[in-house]
N, C-alpha and C positions, 0 to 999 in steps of 0.2 A: 590432538591438537586440530581446532576448529577452524573449516574454512570459511572467509568471509565469503559470502552469496554474493554473486554477480547478474545484473539482468542475461547473463549471454550466457546465463547458464539452461541447461534445457528443466523443462517441468519437473523432468521426472528422477533428477540429477539430486534432489535434496528432498530431506522433507521439511521443508515450509512452518517455522512456527510463527506464531504473529512478528512475536519479535524480528526473526530470521526479516519476514515479511515487511514488515516498516523500515526496519535499516535500510531496508536495498532500497526502498520505495525514495525515502527521504536521500539518500544516495545520486537518484537517477534525478529528482526534484532539484536537488542541488546542480549535478553535471549540464542539466539545462538550464540556470542561470535564473531558478525561479524563486523567487521569497516567497514566505509563508504569506505575506502580508499581500503579494502578486495576487496568489491564491486564492485568497477569502475573497478579495476583492474583484477577479473575473468570475466566480462560481458564484458569489453569495452564499458558500459555506462556514459554517462558524471555524473560527480558528482550533476551539476544538476540537471539532473534529478529524480536520489533517491533522492534530498533535496527536490524536488517540489512534490514527492509523500508522502514525508516524513511527510511534512509540509500541506500539501492537498490543494498545492497551482496548482493545475491542470492544470491550464491558462496558467504555464510554459511548458505544456508537447507538445507532436505535435498531439494533437488528440489520440480520446479511442483507434482505433485498433492497435496503436506503444504503448500505456502507455501499454494495455494488454500486448502485447509481453514483456515491460521492466517487466513487472511484474513479469510473466511467469518465469521470468529468473532469477529476485530476490528471488522468494520463492523457488527454486532451488537451489539459494547459501545457503541459511538459512534453510533447509530440512528444508519448511511447507509445509504440503498438499495445490494443486492449486484448488481444488473445493470451499469450503468453503470463501477462500480469494477471489475470483474471482467473487462469485456472492455477496460479501458486496464493491467489487469494483463498479460492476454494481447498484447500491442503492447510495455509494457515488458517482460514478458518475453523474446520473441522478438528484440528487437532485444538483451538481455543474453546470450542463445546466438549471436546472429551476429556477436558482437563477439569 
């Protein structure tokens, strides 16, 4: 049985896949009451990038460095702490690269 990952989980508690990461990120955004449209307007980053991040379709993203910059903006808008999310992203990106 798979468990839904929550942002409160410790970084090492799960082997974050891109899909797991994206799902948890989208849930955090929804809890913050921020729409994709608002995120796009506030960051000037395209909806396509946010959808790629939230669905775990990392191939849509322009590489790890830019994805990290986008993620930082995303987290700032939704009011989430950077450190745990950036660590989860690193794990998810590594799994993505290995697949």
